[in-house]
N, C-alpha and C positions, 0 to 999 in steps of 0.2 A: 916470689914462688907462686905458681898457679894452684888454684884449688882443684884437686882432682876427685873430690868426693863423688860417689855414685850411689844413689838409692840409700843414703844414710851410712854407707861404708867408706873406708879410707879411699878407695879407688875402684875402678871397674874390675880389675883383676881379683881383688878381695871379694867383691860382691859375686862375681861369676864363679869362683871356686866354691864359695859357700853355697850358692844357689844350685850349682850343677853337680858338685861332687860330694859335699859334706851334709847338705840339708836332709838327705834321705837316710843318713846313718844315725842309728839310735845309740847314743852314748849313755852308759849307765854310771860311769864314774868320771870324775874330773879329768880334763885333758890339758895338755900344755902345747905350746906353739910348735915345738920340735916334733912331737908325736903327730900333730896334724900335717905338718910339712912332709914328714916321711910317708904318711898314709896317702896324701895327695900325689906325691911323686910316684909312689908305687902304683896307684890307680892309672896314672898317665903313662908311665914309662915301662912297666913290667912286661907288657906284651909288645913292645915296640923294639924292633931289632936293628933298625938303621940309625945308629947313634951319630953318624956323620952326615945327616941330611939337614936340609933347611928347615923342615917341619920340626925336627927335634930341637934345633937351635932356637927357633921361635918359641916353642913350648917352654924351654929352660928360661928364656928371658921373661916370658909372661909370668911364670910361677915365681920368679925372683922378686916380683913386685907385690906379691900377696902379703898382707899383714896378718900372719897366722896368730899373732898375739890378740888381735881384735876378735878374730873368729873364736879363739879359745875362751876369751872372756865372755862372749855371747853364749857359747855352749855351756860353760860353767854356770852362768847366770840362770839359764833355762833349767839345768839340772837342779840347782838350788831351789828354784821356784817350785819345781815338780816335787821335790823332797818335802818342802814345807806344805804343799797341798796334800800330799799323801799322809801326813801325820795326823 
């Protein structure tokens, strides 16, 4: 099995979603993978009306490769560190 790690993340898809979609969101409470997946898919697809297009299909495949658990762990770690710093 090939190593697909990218910039310290599981793969390019995970790194890209975290960098381009989730990094500017300020989370005040712990998150889970499903919440992040739903949020990301909403950001990508909510204003996209052509569900039978090649672009839509490529986006679905790309997002299916994202390790939302890894992103959730990272966000929750950052929240925990901030909470400790604020105390």
